[in-house]
N, C-alpha and C positions, 0 to 999 in steps of 0.2 A: 577812872584814869587811875593806873596803879602808882603807888608812892615809891620814890626812888631818891638816891642823894641828890639827884638834880631836880627832882620833882617831889619836894616835900608838901606835906599837908599844909593848907592856909594857916596862916598864923592864929592862933587863939585870941580872940577878943569877944568874950561871952557875952557881954552886954550888947555890943553891935550886933552879933550874929543873932542873939534872942530877939532883938527888936525887929530885925528883918524876917525872920522866921516866923514870929508872931504874927506879922502883918498879912499872912496868908490866912489865917483864920477868919479874917474878915470876908474872904472869898467865899466861905463855906457856910457863914452865918448870917441870914438876912439880905444877902445881896441878891438883886435881880439878875437872874441867869442871863448869860450872854446868848445870842443865836448863833451857832455855827454856821457860817457860809462856806459851801463847798464849792470854791472856784479856784482849786489848786492847780499849780502847773505839773503836778506828779501825775503820771498816767496811772489809771485803775487798770489792775489786770486781773480780770475774771478768771482766767486760766494762763499758765504758762509762767515763764520764768523772766525778770526783766534783764535785758540786756542794752547796750547803747543803741543797737538796731530799733529797739522799740519805740525810741524818739526819732531816731535818723529817718525812719520810712515815714513819718508824718510831715517832714519838712516841705515847704514848697519847692525848695531848691536845694538838693543835697550836696554838701561840699565835697570837692575832689579830695580824694586821700592820695597819700604816698606822692606827693609833688614836692619838687625843689623849691616852690615858693610858699611863703607863709601866708599869701593872702586869703585862702579858703579858710585858715584857722581864724584870721583877723575877723572874717564875716561871721564866723560861728560864736566868736566872743560876744556879739551883739545879744546873744540870748541871756547873758548876765545883766544887760541893761533893761531887758524887757521881762525876765522873770521874776517875780516879786517875792519878798521875805514873808514867808506864809504865817509865821506865829501871830501876826497882827490880824489874819483875816477872820479868826473866830470871834473878834471883837468889831467885825463888820467894818474895818478899815480897809477898804478895797483898792484903793490907789495910792497906797503907801510905797514905801522904799523898795528899790530892786536890790538885787545881790550885789550889783557893783556900787551902789550907793553906800552900802554897808562897808564894803571893802575899801572904798575910797577913803572914808573918814577914819577907819582903822589906820590906814597908811599914814595919813596926816598926823594922827595920835603918837605913832611912834618915831616920826620926825620932831616932835616938841617934847619928847621924853627928857625928864630932868637929868641934870649933870650926873647925879649918883647912879644913873642907868646907862648914859651913854659912854660912861667911863668903863664899864664893865661888860657890856653887851656889844655884839655886833650889829649896830642899829641898821647898817646897809641891809644886812639880811633880814632883820625884823620887818623892815618896809617891804622888802621884795616878798616876805612870807606872808604878810598881811594881804597883799594883792593877789596871792595864789590859793591861799586855803581854802576858799569855796569855789574854785573854779570848777570842780567835778559837777556843780550844781547847775551848769548851764544845759546839762543832759540829764541828770537826775532829778532836778529841782530842789527846792528847799525842804527837805523832809524834817517835820518837827516831832516832838514826842507824842503829839496828839495825833498823828497820822496813823499810829497802829504799825509801823514798821520796825521790826526788831532791829537793835544796834548793830548785830553782826551783819545783817541785810543791808542795812544802810551803808555800812562800811564797804560791803561786796560791790555795791552798784558805784560808790564813789571810786574805788580802786579800778574797776572796768573802764569806767569813763576817763579817769586820767590816763589810764594805759592807751585808750584810744587816741586822746588829745596829745599825749607826748610823743607816741609812736607812730600812728598812722597818719595824724595831722601834721607833725612836725619831725617825723623820723627822716625825712629826706631833704630838711633844711638844716643847712651849715653841718652836714653829716650827723644828724641827731643831737647835735651838743646841745642846743638851746631845749630841746625838749627834754633832753636828761636833767638839765638845770632846774627846769620847772617841777619834774618828778620828784627829784631830791627835795627841793623844798618843801612840797606838799607832804611827803613822807615823814620828813622832819617834824612837821606841825602835828601830823598824825600822831606820831610815837609820843610825842610830848614829854621828851627825856632830856633835852638840851635847854639851857637857861634862856635861849632866845625863842624855842618854842613854848615854854611856859609862860613867858612875858606875852608873846603874842595871843596866847589862849585868854590870858586877862584882859588884853586890849578888847578882844572879842567881847566879852562881858562888860566891859566898860561902855564899849559902844552901842550895845543893847540897852544899857540903862539910860543913856543919854537920849535914845530914841524914844524909849517909854516915856519919859519926862515930856518930850516935845509933842508926842501924841496925846498926852494927857491935857496939855496946854490947847491944842487945836481941835481936841475932842473932849470938852470939859465934863460931858456926860458919861465919859469911860472911866473905868476902874482899871488899871493895868499893873496893880501893885503886886500881883503874883511873881512877875519878873523881876523883882527885887530880890528874890532869893539869890540870883545868881551872885550877887555882892558877897555872899558868904563864903563863894567859892574861889575868890581871888585870892592869889598867894603873894603876889609882888607887893612889898609893903607900901611903896609909893602910890601905886594904883589902887591899892587898898584905902589909902587916905582920901584919894579922889572919889571912891565909890561913898565913903562916909559924907563926905560934902555933898554928894547927889542925894543920899537917903535924908540928909537933913534939909535939903531943898525941897524934897518931895513931901516931908512931914509938915514943913510951913505952907507949902501951896494948900495942902488938904486942910489944914488949920484955917486959911484964908477964905477956903470954901464952906467953912462952917461944918465940915465933915471930918470923919476920922478914917483912916485907912490902917492904922495900927490897933490891935488889940493886944493886951497882955495875956494871952492863952495859947495853950499848946494847939496847933492844928491838928486836927483829926480827919484822917482820909475817908473814914466811914461816914462822917458828915457831908461830904462832898457829893451832891446828886448829879451834876453836871459831868456826864462820863468822860467828856472830852478834857475838862479841867481836872478830873481826877487822874487820866492817864498822864497828864502833865506832871502832876504834883509826884505821881508814883514814880515818874522818870528821874525827877529831882532826888528821890529818896533812895533809889537804886544807885545814883551817882555817889552816894555818901558810904555805901556799903564796900 
């Protein structure tokens, strides 16, 4: 994500960032490897190029396009309730959250933002943006860094999906106004140039950290601490404080287990033997460049 006046680098907090980053070392030194389970909603393409048609032709009942009714669009939204967030599947958490689960809690987080943010941001827009930002995944699926899809290709698929949803599914509804509104919200989030979009990106990271903690509670044998890294990318000071609170909660939980998830060492990608994990860490590294 390019830096700009509206999208500065995360605040410097060397000790916190170092603790979070150092925790990743634990994943490459002496940890039992997780078995990757391929049950993804992302279609495998042995030949050809992905388009919305790749998914639409597989549906039991294809939605009607270019109608004046939003009902076909409403039916298609069900896929957000059934498509899973894929990042957890590598850890054999197969019945976890859906994409809409993730977006719902994000929306609620925006609604309880502190006064220091509600006085400076259009929080109504933030709530709507949270509910729209992953809408393309109802066709694309939740592509993670470990899936081997280049970021440009991921964005191409998502852009085509949003064009289909907002133009072909909603283009005839209310003269296309509603579809255009959704498209603008999605593009604003993608560009991450406004204060509202930067905040929603941070909420996205916060929600992931919350879910990480909850899965470690319900699956005490799992070590999901690699996801702590996203805390170092949060830019909004108020949310950064919440991330610190979660990081401390995580540390105490591991101490209670009699185990350590943090090591005061520098993570070395060459030590990572799990190729899926290595792809994830390399993705994070690219985000810093």
